[in-house]
Structure formats: C-alpha cells, structure tokens
C-alpha positions in Angstrom: -121.9 187.5 -185.8 -120.5 186.2 -189.2 -121.3 188.0 -192.2 -122.8 185.0 -193.8 -125.3 184.4 -190.6 -126.1 188.2 -190.8 -126.8 187.9 -194.7 -129.0 184.8 -193.9 -131.2 186.6 -191.4 -131.5 189.7 -193.6 -132.4 187.6 -196.7 -135.0 185.4 -195.0 -137.1 188.5 -193.3 -140.5 188.6 -194.4 -140.1 192.0 -196.1 -137.4 190.9 -198.4 -139.2 187.9 -199.4 -142.4 189.8 -200.0 -140.4 192.3 -202.2 -138.7 189.4 -204.1 -142.3 187.9 -204.8 -143.5 191.3 -205.9 -140.6 192.0 -208.3 -141.2 188.6 -209.8 -144.9 189.1 -210.4 -144.4 192.6 -211.5 -142.0 191.5 -214.2 -144.5 188.8 -215.4 -147.4 191.8 -215.3 -145.1 193.7 -217.2 -145.0 191.3 -219.9 -148.8 190.9 -220.1 -149.5 194.6 -220.1 -146.7 195.1 -222.8 -148.3 192.6 -224.9 -151.7 194.0 -224.3 -150.5 197.5 -225.5 -148.5 196.2 -228.5 -150.6 193.3 -229.7 -154.2 194.5 -228.7 -154.6 198.3 -228.1 -152.0 199.8 -230.6 -153.3 198.1 -233.6 -156.7 199.6 -232.7 -155.4 203.0 -232.2 -153.4 202.7 -235.2 -156.8 201.8 -237.2 -158.5 204.5 -235.7 -155.6 207.2 -236.6 -155.5 206.0 -240.2 -152.7 203.5 -239.9 -150.0 205.8 -238.0 -147.2 203.8 -236.7 -146.0 206.0 -233.7 -142.5 204.4 -233.6 -141.8 205.6 -237.1 -142.4 209.3 -236.6 -139.1 211.2 -236.9 -137.9 214.2 -238.3 -134.4 213.8 -240.4 -132.0 216.3 -239.1 -128.7 215.7 -241.0 -129.7 216.0 -244.6 -132.6 216.4 -247.2 -132.7 212.6 -248.1 -136.1 211.2 -247.4 -136.1 207.9 -245.4 -139.2 205.7 -245.3 -138.8 204.3 -241.8 -136.6 205.4 -238.6 -134.7 202.1 -238.9 -133.6 203.1 -242.4 -132.5 206.7 -241.3 -130.6 205.2 -238.4 -128.8 202.5 -240.5 -127.8 205.1 -243.1 -126.2 207.2 -239.9 -128.7 210.1 -240.2 -129.3 212.5 -237.3 -133.0 212.1 -236.5 -135.3 213.4 -233.9 -137.4 210.3 -233.0 -140.4 211.9 -231.4 -142.6 209.0 -232.5 -141.1 206.5 -229.8 -141.6 209.1 -227.2 -145.4 209.4 -227.9 -145.5 205.4 -227.9 -143.9 205.5 -224.6 -146.3 208.2 -223.3 -149.2 205.9 -224.5 -147.7 202.8 -223.1 -147.1 204.6 -219.6 -150.8 205.7 -219.4 -152.1 202.1 -220.3 -149.8 200.7 -217.8 -150.7 203.0 -215.1 -154.5 202.4 -215.8 -154.0 198.8 -215.7 -152.2 199.0 -212.3 -155.0 201.4 -211.2 -157.7 198.8 -211.8 -155.8 196.2 -210.3 -155.2 198.1 -207.1 -158.9 199.1 -207.1 -159.9 195.4 -207.3 -157.6 194.5 -204.6 -159.2 197.2 -202.4 -162.6 196.0 -203.1 -161.9 192.6 -201.9 -160.3 194.1 -198.8 -163.3 196.1 -198.0 -165.5 193.1 -198.3 -163.2 191.1 -195.9 -163.5 194.0 -193.5 -167.3 194.3 -193.7 -167.6 190.3 -193.1 -165.4 190.3 -190.1 -167.7 190.4 -187.0 -167.2 193.3 -184.5 -165.7 192.1 -181.2 -168.0 191.7 -178.5 -168.1 194.3 -175.6 -166.1 193.0 -172.9 -167.5 192.3 -169.5 -166.7 195.2 -167.2 -164.4 194.1 -164.4 -165.5 193.9 -160.7 -163.8 197.1 -159.9 -165.6 198.8 -162.7 -168.9 197.4 -161.5 -168.3 198.8 -158.0 -167.5 202.2 -159.2 -170.4 202.5 -161.3 -172.5 201.5 -158.4 -171.0 204.0 -156.4 -171.4 206.6 -159.0 -175.0 206.0 -159.3 -175.5 206.2 -155.5 -173.8 209.5 -155.5 -175.9 210.6 -158.5 -179.1 209.8 -156.6 -178.2 211.9 -153.3 
C-alpha cells in the first residue's frame, strides 16, 4: 500500500474529521470566551475592585526606580516580577472552564431529552421453541 493511499485513508476516517471540526470550533469558541473575559467581565471586575488592572501588577526587582506600567518597566529593561498577568490568566481560566461546563451541561440536557423521547423497543414475540418450553415447564409445575 502506498504511503499516499494510506495517508488518504487515515485523513478521511471519521475520527480525524471530527477532531478537525472540534479544533476549528474550539478556536472560534476560544475567541468568543476571550472577548467575553476581556471586553465584558474584566471591566466589571475592575470596577468592583476599584479600577485595578491586574495585568499591570508587578514588583520591580532590579532598581528603586518607580515605573507606572509593566510595559514601561519592561521597555526600560528592568527585571520585574509580573504577578498580575498570572492572576489575570487564573481568572481567564476559571471563566473559560465555567463556560465549557455550561456548554457541556446544555449538551447533556439535550441528550437526556432525546433519550427520554425515544420509545422503548417492543418486547419480542417468543419463538416457538420458547413457547413449547414454557408449556412444558407449566405442565411439570402442575404435577
């Protein structure tokens, strides 16, 4: 079997195509959640915390000069401990994980409805052998 034919069979399998669709949708979903976090939730969190911008929280480790922003300190070449970006990433992760949880919960709810709507299969008619065996059992039971 040629390697091209083997690759074609691999690439056209259902699992690979499903995974490709999942990656594409995941990328789009990631952009939506990133926008939700950055454009909707973080301004509200910043308002509640008194205007704190987590991404600009840092400690200058190299000198005593005071920098107003993290970008200014990094541009000056100062060694900084940028813990604010870490806090921001934790908040982003929690929000993204919660959004994925809600999405999976919604999908599971639809699956349960579909399973409930599906009728139970009708019991199969016993075969002639089973009917005869049942009659013999009943006769023996009555003796």
